[in-house]
C-alpha positions as CSV (number, residue, x, y, z in Angstrom):
1,M,90.1,118.2,88.7
2,V,88.7,114.9,90.0
3,W,89.7,111.9,87.9
4,Q,87.4,108.8,87.9
5,Q,88.9,105.4,87.6
6,I,87.9,103.3,84.6
7,Y,88.2,99.5,84.9
8,D,87.5,98.5,81.4
9,P,88.9,101.3,79.2
10,F,88.7,99.3,76.0
11,G,85.2,97.9,76.5
12,N,86.8,94.4,76.4
13,M,87.8,92.9,79.7
14,V,90.3,90.5,78.0
15,I,92.3,93.4,76.5
16,S,91.9,95.6,79.6
17,T,93.1,92.8,81.9
18,A,96.0,92.0,79.7
19,L,97.1,95.6,79.7
20,A,96.6,95.9,83.5
21,A,99.0,93.0,83.9
22,V,101.8,94.5,81.8
23,P,103.7,96.3,84.6
24,V,103.8,93.3,86.9
25,V,104.7,91.0,84.0
26,V,107.5,93.4,82.9
27,M,109.0,93.4,86.4
28,L,108.7,89.7,87.0
29,V,110.1,88.7,83.6
30,A,113.0,91.2,84.0
31,L,113.7,89.9,87.4
32,G,113.0,86.2,87.1
33,L,113.9,85.3,83.5
34,L,116.2,88.0,82.2
35,H,118.3,88.2,85.4
36,I,118.2,92.0,85.4
37,K,119.3,93.6,88.7
38,A,116.3,94.2,91.0
39,H,116.4,98.0,91.0
40,F,116.5,98.1,87.1
41,A,113.7,95.5,87.0
42,A,111.6,97.6,89.4
43,A,112.3,100.7,87.4
44,A,111.2,99.0,84.2
45,G,108.0,97.9,85.9
46,L,107.3,101.4,87.2
47,V,107.9,102.9,83.7
48,A,105.5,100.4,82.2
49,A,102.9,101.2,84.9
50,L,103.2,104.9,84.1
51,V,102.7,104.2,80.4
52,V,99.7,102.0,81.0
53,A,98.1,104.3,83.5
54,V,98.5,107.4,81.3
55,M,98.1,106.0,77.8
56,A,95.5,103.2,78.4
57,Y,93.6,104.3,81.4
58,G,93.7,108.0,80.8
59,M,95.2,109.0,84.2
60,P,96.8,112.5,84.0
61,F,100.6,112.1,83.9
62,E,101.2,114.5,86.9
63,M,98.7,112.6,89.0
64,A,100.3,109.3,88.1
65,S,103.8,110.6,88.9
66,R,102.6,111.8,92.3
67,A,101.0,108.4,93.0
68,A,104.4,106.8,92.3
69,L,106.1,109.3,94.6
70,Y,103.7,108.6,97.3
71,G,104.4,104.9,97.1
72,G,108.2,105.6,97.0
73,L,107.9,107.5,100.3
74,T,106.1,104.6,101.9
75,G,108.8,102.3,100.7
76,L,111.5,104.3,102.3
77,V,109.6,104.7,105.6
78,P,108.5,102.4,107.1
79,I,109.6,99.4,104.9
80,G,113.2,100.4,104.0
81,W,113.8,101.8,107.5
82,I,113.0,98.3,109.0
83,V,115.4,96.6,106.6
84,L,118.2,99.0,107.2
85,N,118.1,98.8,111.0
86,I,117.7,95.0,111.2
87,I,120.8,94.6,109.0
88,F,122.6,97.2,111.3
89,L,121.9,95.0,114.3
90,Q,123.0,91.9,112.5
91,Q,126.3,93.6,111.5
92,L,127.0,94.6,115.1
93,A,126.3,91.0,116.3
94,E,128.6,89.5,113.6
95,Q,131.5,91.9,114.2
96,N,131.3,91.4,117.9
97,G,131.4,87.6,117.6
98,S,128.2,87.1,119.6
99,F,126.5,85.8,116.5
100,K,128.8,82.8,116.5
101,V,127.9,82.1,120.2
102,L,124.2,82.4,119.1
103,Q,124.9,79.8,116.4
104,D,126.5,77.5,118.9
105,S,123.6,77.8,121.3
106,L,121.1,76.9,118.6
107,S,123.2,74.0,117.6
108,G,123.2,72.9,121.2
109,I,119.4,72.5,121.0
110,T,119.8,70.4,117.9
111,E,122.5,69.9,115.3
112,D,119.9,68.9,112.8
113,R,119.5,71.6,110.2
114,R,115.9,70.6,109.5
115,L,115.0,71.2,113.2
116,Q,116.9,74.4,113.3
117,L,114.9,75.5,110.3
118,L,111.6,74.7,112.1
119,L,112.7,76.6,115.2
120,I,114.0,79.7,113.5
121,A,112.2,80.2,110.2
122,F,108.7,79.0,111.4
123,C,108.4,79.5,115.1
124,F,110.8,82.5,115.7
125,G,109.7,84.1,112.4
126,A,106.0,83.8,113.3
127,F,106.7,85.6,116.6
128,F,108.2,88.6,114.7
129,E,105.4,88.5,112.2
130,G,102.9,88.8,115.0
131,A,104.8,91.5,116.8
132,A,105.9,93.7,113.8
133,G,105.3,92.3,110.3
134,F,106.2,94.4,107.3
135,G,109.4,92.4,106.4
136,T,110.8,92.1,109.9
137,P,110.4,88.3,110.2
138,V,112.1,87.5,106.9
139,A,115.0,90.0,107.7
140,V,115.6,88.5,111.1
141,T,115.2,84.8,110.3
142,A,117.1,84.9,107.0
143,G,120.0,86.7,108.7
144,I,120.1,84.1,111.5
145,L,120.0,81.2,109.0
146,I,122.8,82.6,106.9
147,G,124.8,83.0,110.2
148,L,124.2,79.4,111.0
149,G,125.8,78.4,107.7
150,F,122.7,77.9,105.5
151,S,123.3,78.7,101.8
152,P,122.0,82.1,100.6
153,L,119.1,80.6,98.6
154,A,118.1,78.3,101.4
155,A,118.2,81.1,104.0
156,S,116.2,83.4,101.7
157,G,113.7,81.1,100.1
158,L,112.9,79.0,103.2
159,S,112.4,82.1,105.3
160,L,109.9,83.4,102.7
161,I,108.0,80.0,102.6
162,A,107.8,79.9,106.4
163,N,106.5,83.4,106.6
164,T,103.0,82.6,105.2
165,A,100.5,81.1,107.6
166,P,101.1,83.8,110.3
167,V,100.8,86.8,107.9
168,A,97.0,87.3,108.2
169,F,97.4,88.2,111.9
170,G,100.7,90.0,111.5
171,A,101.6,93.2,113.3
172,L,99.2,92.6,116.1
173,G,96.3,91.7,113.7
174,T,96.7,94.8,111.5
175,P,95.5,93.1,108.2
176,V,92.2,91.8,109.6
177,I,91.5,94.8,111.7
178,T,92.0,97.0,108.6
179,L,89.7,94.7,106.6
180,A,86.9,95.0,109.1
181,K,87.4,98.8,109.6
182,V,87.6,99.8,106.0
183,H,84.9,97.5,104.5
184,G,82.4,97.1,107.4
185,Y,83.0,93.4,108.3
186,D,82.3,92.3,111.8
187,L,85.8,92.1,113.3
188,M,85.2,89.0,115.5
189,Q,83.3,87.2,112.8
190,V,85.9,87.6,110.0
191,T,88.7,86.9,112.5
192,A,87.0,83.7,113.4
193,M,86.6,82.8,109.8
194,I,90.3,83.3,109.0
195,G,90.9,81.2,112.1
196,R,89.0,78.4,110.5
197,Q,91.0,78.5,107.3
198,L,94.6,79.1,108.2
199,P,95.2,76.5,111.0
200,L,95.1,73.7,108.3
201,F,97.9,75.5,106.5
202,S,99.8,76.2,109.8
203,L,99.9,72.4,110.1
204,L,100.8,71.9,106.5
205,V,103.5,74.6,106.0
206,P,106.1,73.1,108.4
207,F,105.9,69.8,106.5
208,W,106.1,71.8,103.2
209,L,109.1,73.8,104.5
210,I,111.2,70.7,105.3
211,W,110.1,69.0,102.1
212,A,111.3,72.1,100.1
213,F,114.6,72.0,102.0
214,A,115.5,68.4,102.3
215,G,113.1,66.3,100.2
216,R,110.3,63.9,101.1
217,K,112.4,61.2,102.7
218,A,114.3,63.6,104.9
219,M,111.0,65.2,105.9
220,L,109.5,61.9,106.9
221,E,112.5,61.2,109.1
222,I,111.5,64.0,111.5
223,W,107.7,64.0,111.1
224,P,107.0,63.8,114.8
225,A,108.8,67.1,115.4
226,I,107.1,68.7,112.4
227,L,103.7,67.5,113.7
228,V,104.4,68.9,117.2
229,T,105.5,72.3,115.6
230,G,102.4,72.6,113.4
231,L,99.8,71.4,115.8
232,S,101.1,73.5,118.7
233,F,100.8,76.5,116.4
234,A,97.5,75.7,114.7
235,I,95.5,74.9,117.8
236,P,96.3,78.2,119.6
237,Q,95.8,80.0,116.3
238,Y,92.3,78.6,116.1
239,L,91.4,79.2,119.7
240,V,92.7,82.7,120.0
241,S,91.2,83.9,116.7
242,N,87.8,82.4,117.5
243,F,87.5,83.3,121.2
244,I,89.8,86.2,122.0
245,G,90.5,88.4,118.9
246,P,93.1,89.1,116.2
247,E,95.8,91.0,118.1
248,L,97.7,88.3,119.9
249,V,97.0,85.3,117.6
250,D,100.5,84.9,116.2
251,I,102.4,85.9,119.3
252,I,100.6,83.3,121.5
253,A,100.7,80.6,118.8
254,A,104.4,81.2,118.1
255,L,105.5,81.1,121.8
256,V,103.5,77.9,122.4
257,S,104.9,76.3,119.3
258,M,108.5,77.3,120.2
259,M,108.2,76.0,123.7
260,C,106.5,72.7,122.6
261,L,109.2,72.1,119.9
262,V,112.1,72.8,122.3
263,G,110.5,70.6,125.0
264,F,109.9,67.8,122.5
265,L,113.6,67.9,121.4
266,R,114.7,67.3,124.9
267,V,113.2,63.8,124.8
268,W,113.4,63.1,121.0
269,Q,116.1,63.5,118.3
270,P,116.1,62.0,114.8
271,K,118.2,58.9,114.2
272,K,120.0,60.6,111.4
273,V,121.3,64.1,111.8
274,W,120.9,66.3,108.6
275,T,124.0,68.4,108.2
276,S,123.6,69.9,104.8
277,T,122.8,73.6,104.6
278,S,122.0,73.8,100.9
279,L,118.7,73.0,99.2
280,K,118.3,69.5,98.0
281,G,118.4,69.4,94.2
282,H,119.8,72.9,94.0
283,E,123.5,72.7,93.5
284,R,123.9,76.4,92.5
285,D,122.2,78.0,95.4
286,G,124.9,80.4,96.4
287,G,127.0,78.1,98.5
288,D,128.1,74.6,98.9
289,A,126.7,72.3,101.5
290,K,128.4,72.8,104.8
291,P,128.7,70.1,107.4
292,A,127.5,70.8,110.9
293,L,130.3,72.1,113.1
294,P,131.1,70.4,116.3
295,V,128.9,71.7,119.1
296,V,130.7,74.3,121.2
297,R,129.5,74.8,124.8
298,H,129.6,78.3,126.3
299,S,129.2,79.6,129.8
300,A,125.8,80.9,130.9
301,G,127.2,84.4,130.9
302,A,128.4,84.1,127.3
303,L,125.1,82.7,126.2
304,L,123.2,85.5,127.9
305,S,125.5,88.1,126.3
306,A,125.0,86.6,122.8
307,W,121.2,86.4,123.1
308,M,120.8,89.8,124.8
309,P,120.7,91.9,121.6
310,W,118.0,89.7,120.2
311,L,116.0,89.7,123.5
312,I,116.3,93.5,123.5
313,L,115.1,93.5,119.9
314,T,112.1,91.3,120.8
315,V,111.1,93.6,123.7
316,F,111.4,96.8,121.6
317,V,109.5,95.3,118.6
318,F,106.7,94.1,120.8
319,V,106.4,97.4,122.6
320,W,106.5,99.4,119.4
321,G,103.7,97.2,118.0
322,L,101.3,98.0,120.8
323,P,98.5,100.4,119.5
324,S,98.7,102.5,122.7
325,V,102.5,103.0,122.3
326,K,102.1,103.8,118.6
327,A,99.3,106.4,119.4
328,W,101.5,108.0,122.1
329,L,104.5,108.2,119.8
330,N,102.5,109.6,117.0
331,G,101.1,112.2,119.4
332,L,104.7,113.3,120.1
333,W,105.7,113.8,116.5
334,A,104.2,112.5,113.3
335,P,103.9,115.2,110.6
336,S,101.6,114.4,107.8
337,F,101.7,115.7,104.2
338,K,98.9,115.7,101.7
339,I,100.2,114.7,98.3
340,E,98.9,117.7,96.4
341,G,97.6,116.9,93.0
342,L,96.6,113.4,94.2
343,H,94.8,113.7,97.5
344,N,91.1,113.3,97.1
345,L,91.4,113.7,93.3
346,V,91.1,110.0,92.4
347,E,87.6,108.6,92.6
348,K,86.8,104.9,92.9
349,M,83.7,103.8,91.0
350,P,81.1,101.0,91.2
351,P,81.1,98.0,91.2
352,V,84.2,98.2,93.4
353,V,82.4,100.5,95.8
354,A,78.7,101.1,96.4
355,K,79.0,104.8,95.4
356,P,81.8,107.0,94.0
357,T,84.5,107.3,96.7
358,R,87.5,109.6,96.7
359,E,90.9,108.2,97.6
360,G,93.0,110.1,100.1
361,A,96.7,110.5,99.7
362,V,98.2,111.6,103.0
363,Y,101.8,110.6,103.9
364,V,102.3,110.3,107.6
365,L,106.0,110.4,108.6
366,G,105.5,108.4,111.7
367,L,109.2,108.0,112.2
368,L,108.9,107.7,116.0
369,S,106.2,105.0,115.9
370,T,107.4,102.9,113.0
371,T,108.8,99.5,113.9
372,G,112.1,100.4,112.3
373,T,112.8,103.0,114.9
374,G,112.2,100.5,117.6
375,I,114.7,98.2,115.9
376,L,117.2,101.0,115.6
377,L,117.0,101.8,119.4
378,A,117.3,98.0,120.1
379,A,120.4,97.9,117.9
380,L,121.9,100.9,119.7
381,V,121.1,99.5,123.2
382,G,122.4,96.1,122.1
383,G,125.5,97.7,120.6
384,L,126.3,99.5,123.9
385,F,125.7,96.2,125.7
386,M,128.2,94.6,123.4
387,K,130.6,97.3,124.4
388,Y,130.7,99.3,121.2
389,R,131.8,102.9,121.5
390,P,129.4,105.5,120.1
391,M,131.6,106.4,117.2
392,Q,131.9,102.7,116.3
393,L,128.1,102.5,116.2
394,V,128.0,105.5,113.9
395,A,130.6,104.0,111.6
396,T,128.9,100.6,111.4
397,F,125.6,102.3,110.7
398,G,127.2,104.3,107.8
399,R,128.7,101.1,106.3
400,T,125.3,99.4,106.6
401,V,123.6,102.2,104.7
402,W,126.1,101.9,101.9
403,M,125.7,98.1,101.9
404,V,121.9,98.2,101.4
405,R,121.7,101.3,99.2
406,Y,120.5,99.4,96.1
407,S,118.0,97.3,98.2
408,L,116.5,100.5,99.6
409,L,116.2,101.9,96.0
410,T,114.5,98.8,94.9
411,I,112.0,98.9,97.7
412,V,111.2,102.5,96.9
413,L,110.7,101.7,93.2
414,M,108.6,98.6,94.0
415,L,106.3,100.5,96.4
416,G,106.0,103.2,93.8
417,L,104.8,100.6,91.3
418,G,102.3,99.1,93.7
419,T,100.8,102.4,94.7
420,L,100.5,103.6,91.1
421,T,98.6,100.5,90.1
422,R,96.2,101.1,93.0
423,Y,95.5,104.7,92.2
424,S,95.3,104.1,88.4
425,G,92.8,101.3,88.9
426,T,94.8,98.6,87.0
427,D,94.9,96.3,90.0
428,T,91.2,96.6,90.3
429,T,90.8,95.5,86.7
430,L,92.7,92.3,87.6
431,G,90.4,91.9,90.6
432,L,87.3,92.3,88.5
433,A,88.6,89.7,86.1
434,F,88.6,87.2,89.0
435,A,85.2,88.3,90.2
436,G,83.6,87.3,86.9
437,T,84.2,83.6,87.4
438,G,80.7,82.7,88.7
439,A,80.5,79.5,90.7
440,L,84.3,79.2,90.7
441,Y,84.5,82.5,92.5
442,P,85.5,81.0,95.9
443,F,88.7,79.6,94.3
444,F,89.5,82.6,92.1
445,G,88.4,85.1,94.8
446,T,91.1,83.5,97.0
447,L,93.6,84.0,94.2
448,M,92.6,87.6,94.1
449,G,94.0,88.0,97.6
450,W,97.2,86.3,96.4
451,V,97.5,88.7,93.5
452,G,96.9,91.7,95.8
453,V,99.7,90.7,98.2
454,A,102.0,89.8,95.3
455,M,101.5,93.3,93.8
456,T,101.4,95.4,97.0
457,G,103.7,93.4,99.3
458,S,101.1,93.6,102.1
459,D,98.2,91.5,103.3
460,T,96.8,94.7,104.8
461,A,97.0,96.6,101.4
462,S,95.4,93.6,99.6
463,N,92.5,93.7,102.1
464,V,92.1,97.4,101.6
465,L,92.2,96.9,97.8
466,F,89.9,93.9,97.4
467,G,88.0,93.5,100.6
468,G,85.0,95.6,99.4
469,M,84.9,93.7,96.1
470,Q,84.9,90.4,97.9
471,R,81.9,91.5,100.0
472,V,80.0,92.7,96.9
473,A,80.7,89.6,94.9
474,A,79.8,87.3,97.8
475,D,76.4,89.0,98.2
476,Q,75.7,88.7,94.5
477,L,76.6,84.9,94.4
478,G,74.8,84.1,97.7
479,L,78.0,83.3,99.5
480,S,79.0,84.4,103.0
481,P,80.8,87.8,102.9
482,N,82.8,86.6,105.9
483,L,84.0,83.6,104.0
484,M,85.3,85.6,101.0
485,G,86.7,88.5,103.1
486,A,88.6,85.9,105.1
487,A,89.6,84.1,101.8
488,N,91.1,87.4,100.6
489,S,93.4,87.5,103.6
490,S,94.1,83.7,103.8
491,G,94.9,83.5,100.1
492,G,96.9,86.6,100.3
493,V,99.4,85.2,102.8
494,M,100.7,82.8,100.1
495,G,101.5,85.8,97.9
496,K,103.8,87.2,100.5
497,M,106.7,85.0,99.5
498,I,106.8,86.3,95.9
499,D,106.2,90.0,96.4
500,A,109.2,91.9,95.3
501,Q,109.5,93.8,98.6
502,S,109.9,90.6,100.6
503,I,112.4,89.1,98.1
504,V,114.6,92.2,98.3
505,V,114.4,92.0,102.1
506,A,115.5,88.4,102.0
507,S,118.4,89.0,99.5
508,T,119.6,92.0,101.6
509,A,119.4,90.0,104.9
510,T,121.5,87.3,103.4
511,R,123.7,89.8,101.5
512,W,123.1,87.8,98.3
513,F,122.7,90.9,96.3
514,N,121.6,90.8,92.7
515,H,120.2,87.3,93.1
516,E,116.5,88.4,93.6
517,G,115.6,86.6,90.4
518,D,117.0,83.3,91.7
519,I,115.0,83.6,94.9
520,L,111.8,84.5,92.9
521,R,112.2,81.5,90.6
522,Y,112.7,79.2,93.6
523,V,109.7,80.3,95.6
524,F,107.2,80.9,92.8
525,F,106.0,77.3,92.5
526,H,105.5,77.0,96.3
527,S,103.6,80.3,96.3
528,I,101.1,79.4,93.6
529,A,100.7,75.8,94.7
530,L,99.9,76.8,98.3
531,A,97.5,79.6,97.1
532,C,95.6,77.0,95.0
533,L,95.3,74.7,98.0
534,V,93.8,77.6,100.0
535,G,91.5,78.3,97.1
536,G,90.4,74.7,97.0
537,F,89.8,74.6,100.8
538,V,87.7,77.8,100.6
539,T,85.7,76.3,97.7
540,L,84.9,73.3,99.9
541,Q,83.8,75.6,102.7
542,A,81.5,77.4,100.2
543,Y,79.8,74.3,98.8
544,V,80.6,71.0,100.4
545,W,79.3,69.6,103.7
546,P,80.7,69.3,106.4
547,F,83.1,72.1,105.4
548,T,80.1,74.4,105.0
549,Q,79.5,74.1,108.8
550,M,82.7,75.9,109.4
551,V,81.5,79.1,107.8
552,V,80.7,82.1,110.0
553,R,77.6,83.8,108.4
């Protein structure tokens, strides 16, 4: 039996919207205000989503349960698989002692914690976002920062803030490619439009990052380095997105930014070296401020050995991200399973789509092609390079599984919640509430993308969810569909830092378990403030000259 989604079940959008928001509110309140452990908060949100879907929206219980199961499978592979294996590599490097050498080598570039943050969280993180996405950059950079002595809240929260501007072109352009493919946008036009929105924020985010870490005065002390970092990322981001395409935007911009910052630091260093590793104004952030350790010099051979596991990781992640490699690996083995009782039994309805459209539900176990498998192989190769015996690798992997067991459970529950809201139509109710804002739509349409990523944990999923609605609303209001399609993705990137999946990844990478609520409370203001700034900029592009000249029509 086909079930048709209903977006206003009570005939009153205020009541329907309030009910649609209940599952997310339950989870966020439990996590952020009541300090409930993340897996219990996620379970509470999932139960609330089931109740709302069945009792308020009329979705059959069995169908709703299968939607949650489908999401949980997606949470386990690929998301949980990425987290598990990056922590496995991190464990090997720490036990081997090479992580300490890595720390010393980064300190050799600069002892200043602010500059280390720019290099690792922003530049290095952007590279991994461009190559892999799906939680990889936060897992890698938060793990490195905690190894450098940053406090857990600083390592977690700042990695999340840094992983914003690159997200729209993450995983070799997957979010924008999916937006164009699913909703009929011209790929180059919508890519160019995103490339005319995000460079401003690629310039702003490094300043924001250091201000969030050390305060305004300390930020101004290193403004030349921040400007070099931001400009050298923003300019390639604009050029590649407007003249080449979406696939290599982040990778090229990140490499250019990294090289420019390292080169600049060879001729410039701040007068005062910032040694604190805790957040300014946050005394209880999981660790006391730690002074910078004296710089230890290592031989070229020791440095090569320390960096080799991470160089191997970079190569594997990049190769695994190539579409041709993914297609080949999927051709070898990628069993797919229709979720019976859900597949093609949920029908999306106008005005979200032009005509009734059935939603597929096919789970593809692309275990060979998922980035997590590339990371696992990189960890095994790196472990052998670090002279681990096979049984030692197996033992360390087993300990890692046990260490992250609750984090994996949380990710499964979070993805179950997000997928259920998609199939029940409750997330679409929230989107329609934004779509009814008339002339203010450019601002609120941007926040729709923010909500989509905050709920689903993915800019790609948000584009699939709301990309069609953005196009319809733009046509009705006389706006450029490319402007609002791009705004969905650009606004969405600011929701990445508060989505539960990313927060769990950060807490796991820093091993600051059961503190997800602390991380959420810290990053929430930064997320909403940056999303509103994106919304304001999109509004200027919609109505105010000369910003209107930037719009691709």
